[in-house]
C-alpha positions, 0 to 999 in steps of 0.5 A: 501499499501507498504510504500516501493513503496513510496521510491523506487518513490521517490527515482525516480523521485529526479533522474530524476530531478538531472539526466545528460544527458551529464552525463548519457551519459557518464557514458553509454559509460564508462561501454559499456552499452546498460541500461540508465543512469539518469546521477547521479553521486555518491555523489548526488544518496547518498543524495537522498536515505539520503531523502528517509531514513528520512521519510520511515523507513524500519522496518521487512526484507521483506521491506528490500527485497521489497526495494532491489529487487524494486530498484534492477529491476530500468529500469536506471543502479543507479538504481542498485547502490541504491539497492546497497547501501540500501543491505549496508546499513541496517546491522540489515538485512544483515543475512542467511536470505537475502543470497537468495536476493544477490545471485540473484542481482549477478545472474542478474549483467552484469558488474564489477560496481555491481558483484564485491560490491555484491561478496565482501561486501554482499555475501563476509561477509554473506560468512565469517559468515556463512562457509555453503554457501562456497559449495555455492560459490563452484560452482559458479568456473564452472560458464558457467556466467564469471561474477559469476567466477569472485565472486566466487574469490571476497568473500574473500576479504574481510576476511582478517585474517579469510581467508579460504584459501585452499578454496581461494587457490583452486579458485585461481589454478582452473580459473587462466589459462582462458584467460578472463582479469576481472579472471586474474584480480580478482585473482591478486587483492584478492591475493594483498589484502590477502597481506595487511595480510601476504605479506610472505604467497602472495609472495610464493605462488606467487612464488611457482605457477609463470608457472599457474597465469597469468602475470596480476596476479602477477603483481596486486598480487605483485604491494604493495610489 
């Protein structure tokens, strides 16, 4: 038997023991989802993950993939959070080989609490290192899945001076006419983040395209300028 299976079971059992029914209901209501929660908050979840790592070592990519996807397939939302924690933690396996794993997670993600972290922290950093992946990201912009369209923006979030500005501009202008709150918010967020690198560019971009950008996107983009 793979050692990953007992590791996953260990984390599930510990979260079940640490869960709080009232917190679970509150979390479920906050995320507006039917998916159940254990009611385990982030510090407790991270402590459980640390305990799991102490007795099980992940030493190969196949173990990494199994751990991440088995957790991701869990019934409760915190298992998805744990999957993202694990995906980030084992940096040695965050390679081009991991992209299909992250893309599978993104395609199944259903709200900002999972979409944003997968897009910015996992996929975004791979895109920065492997620019050939940008062709995949381009396709997301035209997806019927609103969360993929949001992800096409947020993959740029942590690129700083390495941001592919022509691609980001093109993506923003493709999506700027959308009325969807999460798209407008993401446009403003990615611009606000890039303003930490080049505030003058963001001011100029917002001014140049103020007729296309929604008031929300403009406000978010210029919030700290």
